[in-house]
C-alpha positions in Angstrom: -36.6 -36.7 -41.7 -35.5 -34.6 -38.7 -34.3 -37.7 -36.9 -32.1 -38.5 -39.9 -30.7 -34.9 -39.8 -30.0 -35.3 -36.1 -28.2 -38.6 -36.5 -26.1 -37.1 -39.4 -25.4 -34.0 -37.3 -24.3 -36.0 -34.3 -22.1 -38.2 -36.5 -20.6 -35.1 -38.0 -19.8 -33.7 -34.6 -18.1 -36.9 -33.6 -16.0 -36.8 -36.8 -15.2 -33.2 -36.2 -13.9 -34.0 -32.7 -11.7 -36.7 -34.2 -10.2 -34.2 -36.6 -9.6 -31.7 -33.7 -7.9 -34.4 -31.7 -5.7 -35.2 -34.6 -4.8 -31.6 -35.2 -4.0 -31.0 -31.5 -1.9 -34.2 -31.4 0.1 -32.9 -34.5 0.6 -29.5 -32.8 1.8 -31.1 -29.6 4.2 -33.4 -31.5 5.6 -30.3 -33.4 6.2 -28.6 -30.1 7.9 -31.6 -28.6 10.2 -32.0 -31.5 11.2 -28.3 -31.6 14.7 -27.7 -30.5 14.8 -24.2 -29.0 18.6 -24.1 -29.0 18.8 -24.7 -32.7 17.3 -22.6 -35.5 14.9 -24.6 -37.7 16.8 -26.0 -40.7 13.7 -26.0 -42.8 10.3 -24.4 -42.2 7.2 -25.3 -44.0 4.0 -23.2 -44.1 1.9 -24.7 -41.3 -1.8 -24.4 -41.4 -2.5 -26.4 -38.2 -3.7 -23.4 -36.1 -6.0 -22.2 -38.9 -7.3 -25.8 -39.5 -8.0 -26.2 -35.8 -9.9 -22.9 -35.6 -11.9 -23.8 -38.7 -12.7 -27.2 -37.3 -13.8 -25.8 -34.0 -16.0 -23.3 -35.9 -17.5 -26.1 -37.9 -18.2 -28.0 -34.8 -19.9 -25.0 -33.2 -22.1 -24.4 -36.3 -23.2 -28.0 -36.5 -23.8 -28.1 -32.8 -26.1 -25.0 -33.0 -28.0 -26.6 -35.9 -28.6 -29.8 -33.9 -29.7 -27.8 -30.9 -32.2 -25.9 -33.1 -33.6 -29.1 -34.5 -33.9 -30.7 -31.0 -35.7 -27.6 -29.6 -37.9 -27.0 -32.6 -41.5 -27.1 -31.4 -42.6 -28.9 -34.6 -40.0 -31.7 -34.1 -42.0 -34.9 -33.5 -39.5 -36.7 -31.5 -40.6 -38.8 -28.5 -39.3 -37.4 -25.3 -37.0 -40.4 -24.5 -35.3 -40.1 -27.9 -35.0 -36.3 -27.5 -33.4 -36.8 -24.1 -31.0 -39.4 -25.4 -29.9 -37.1 -28.3 -29.6 -34.1 -25.9 -27.3 -36.2 -23.6 -25.2 -37.3 -26.6 -25.0 -33.7 -27.8 -24.0 -32.5 -24.3 -21.3 -35.2 -24.2 -19.8 -34.1 -27.5 -19.9 -30.5 -26.6 -18.2 -31.2 -23.3 -15.4 -33.1 -25.2 -15.0 -30.1 -27.6 -14.8 -27.8 -24.6 -12.1 -30.0 -23.0 -10.1 -29.9 -26.2 -10.4 -26.1 -26.4 -9.3 -25.6 -22.8 -7.0 -22.6 -22.5 -8.0 -21.6 -26.1 -6.0 -24.3 -27.8 -8.5 -24.6 -30.7 -9.0 -20.9 -31.0 -5.4 -19.8 -30.6 -5.6 -17.7 -27.5 
């Protein structure tokens, strides 16, 4: 049961990273297309920054949940499987950290 939860959690983290990449790409495109010398002719309400913060928060929550399962004493995972999952988790967290460099996801 826990192994299934871990696989689902890791898959969810990977999907969350994809959504963060998409939101960052959209934000960068918007910035590239902005013409500072001209006022915007039409401005839509843009939720990109909020969506990005929400996605990063979701990623962090799922990551903590996966960590708690992996470090749970009652988890009956063989050590090689646990180590593989921990490496995968560390890789996903590193990618999220790289995306959030300079606070891009959190809006600093």
